[in-house]
C-alpha positions in Angstrom: -20.6 -4.5 -3.7 -17.6 -4.7 -1.7 -14.3 -5.8 -3.4 -11.3 -6.5 -1.9 -8.4 -5.1 -3.6 -4.4 -6.3 -3.0 -1.8 -3.7 -4.8 1.9 -4.6 -5.1 3.0 -1.4 -6.1 6.1 -2.1 -8.7 7.1 -0.6 -11.9 4.7 -3.1 -12.9 2.2 -2.7 -10.2 -0.2 -6.0 -9.6 -4.1 -5.0 -8.9 -6.6 -7.9 -8.2 -10.0 -7.4 -7.0 -11.7 -9.8 -5.1 -15.7 -10.2 -4.7 -16.6 -11.4 -0.6 -16.6 -14.6 -1.7 -13.5 -14.9 -3.2 -14.0 -14.9 -7.3 -11.2 -12.5 -9.0 -13.5 -9.6 -10.5 -10.0 -8.2 -12.0 -6.5 -9.2 -12.0 -4.3 -6.9 -14.3 -0.7 -5.3 -14.4 0.0 -2.2 -14.9 2.7 -1.2 -16.3 3.5 2.7 -17.2 4.6 4.4 -20.8 6.8 6.7 -21.5 10.4 8.1 -19.0 9.8 8.6 -15.3 8.1 10.6 -14.0 5.6 10.5 -16.6 6.2 6.5 -16.1 5.7 6.6 -12.8 2.5 9.5 -12.9 0.7 6.7 -15.6 1.4 3.6 -13.3 -0.6 6.0 -10.4 -3.2 7.4 -12.2 -4.0 3.7 -13.8 -4.4 2.1 -10.5 -6.4 5.2 -8.8 -8.8 4.6 -11.4 -9.3 0.5 -10.8 -10.1 2.6 -7.8 -13.8 2.6 -6.4 -14.9 4.2 -3.2 -15.9 0.7 -1.5 -12.8 -0.9 -2.1 -11.0 -2.3 1.1 -7.8 -2.5 -0.4 -4.4 -4.1 1.0 -1.1 -2.8 0.0 2.2 -4.2 0.0 4.5 -2.7 2.2 8.0 -1.2 0.9 10.7 -4.4 0.6 14.4 -2.3 2.0 16.5 -5.0 0.1 15.1 -3.9 -3.0 17.8 -2.5 -6.1 15.6 0.1 -7.4 14.4 2.1 -3.9 13.5 5.2 -5.5 11.8 4.3 -8.1 9.8 1.9 -6.5 9.0 3.9 -3.5 8.0 6.8 -5.9 5.3 5.0 -6.9 4.4 3.2 -4.0 4.0 6.2 -2.2 1.9 7.9 -5.3 -0.3 4.7 -5.1 -1.0 5.8 -1.0 -0.9 9.8 -1.3 -3.5 8.9 -4.1 -6.0 6.8 -1.9 -5.4 9.1 0.9 -6.5 11.7 -1.5 -9.5 10.0 -2.1 -10.1 9.4 1.1 -9.5 5.6 0.8 -8.2 3.9 3.9 -5.8 1.0 2.8 -4.0 -1.9 5.0 -0.7 -2.5 4.8 1.2 -5.7 4.4 5.2 -6.7 4.9 6.8 -8.4 2.2 7.8 -11.0 4.7 4.0 -11.0 5.8 2.8 -11.3 2.2 5.1 -14.7 1.3 3.6 -16.2 5.1 0.4 -15.7 4.6 0.5 -18.1 1.3 2.5 -21.3 3.9 5.5 -20.4 1.8 7.4 -18.6 4.6 8.2 -15.3 5.0 11.8 -15.9 3.3 10.2 -17.6 0.6 11.1 -17.2 -3.1 8.7 -15.7 -5.6 8.4 -19.2 -7.1 7.8 -20.5 -3.9 4.9 -18.1 -3.4 3.3 -18.7 -6.4 2.9 -22.4 -6.0 1.4 -22.2 -2.6 -0.8 -19.4 -3.8 -1.8 -22.3 -6.9 -1.9 -24.9 -4.6 -4.1 -22.5 -1.6 -6.9 -21.2 -3.7 -5.9 -22.2 -7.5 -5.2 -18.7 -8.6 -2.1 -19.0 -11.2 -0.8 -16.3 -13.0 2.3 -15.7 -15.1 3.7 -12.3 -13.4 4.8 -11.9 -10.1 3.6 -9.4 -9.2 -0.8 -10.0 -10.2 0.1 -12.9 -7.4 1.4 -10.5 -4.9 -1.9 -8.7 -5.0 -3.8 -11.4 -5.3 -2.4 -13.0 -2.0 -3.1 -8.7 -0.5 -6.2 -9.0 -1.7 -7.2 -12.5 0.4 -5.5 -11.1 3.4 -7.9 -8.2 3.6 -10.5 -10.7 2.5 -9.9 -12.8 5.5 -9.6 -9.9 8.0 -13.7 -9.1 6.8 -15.5 -12.0 6.2 -16.1 -15.0 8.1 -12.9 -17.7 6.5 -11.0 -20.1 8.3 -7.5 -19.1 8.6 -5.2 -20.9 9.6 -2.6 -20.3 12.7 0.4 -18.5 10.3 -2.4 -16.4 8.8 -4.1 -15.4 11.6 -0.6 -14.2 12.4 -0.4 -12.1 9.7 -3.9 -10.7 10.2 -2.7 -9.6 14.3 0.0 -8.0 13.5 -1.4 -5.5 10.3 -4.0 -5.6 13.1 -1.8 -4.8 16.0 1.7 -3.3 13.9 3.2 -3.2 18.5 2.8 -6.8 18.6 5.7 -7.3 15.6 7.9 -4.5 17.9 6.9 -6.5 21.2 8.3 -10.0 20.1 11.3 -8.4 18.7 12.4 -6.7 21.4 11.5 -10.1 24.0 14.1 -11.8 21.6 17.2 -9.6 21.8 17.0 -9.6 25.9 
């Protein structure tokens, strides 16, 4: 069965798998064990073990304002390299695109994203990482299933499918 999987790579990585109908099949937070680099490696391996070969994956892009950028970058690249090693393609969504897809807007807080996620899909979780992973799974699901999307959701999907669109808009604004 096709699963749509969202991954929010972090020291506590969120992972959510949805069915084509949108039913939640898996929703968990993966926390590493031990000290780094063992902790980072254990997160990457746990994510890898949760992924099935036919999964369609969406992963959150890197947040450049993060205080722990090196650590999160290591986990994020480790997950991406493991997917690459296994020949599993993935889509990448910026943190602002993830927020926008919920309807909360690209600069929304974690609390605002959680509220909009609950209002839109009825999904609620104490972990912001799992909530973000849920939204990522919904994004990739919307890209592959015949699902009605809003204008702002379609804008996010268009940027994922054609990243040059985002660059062109930035250039036009600076002229």
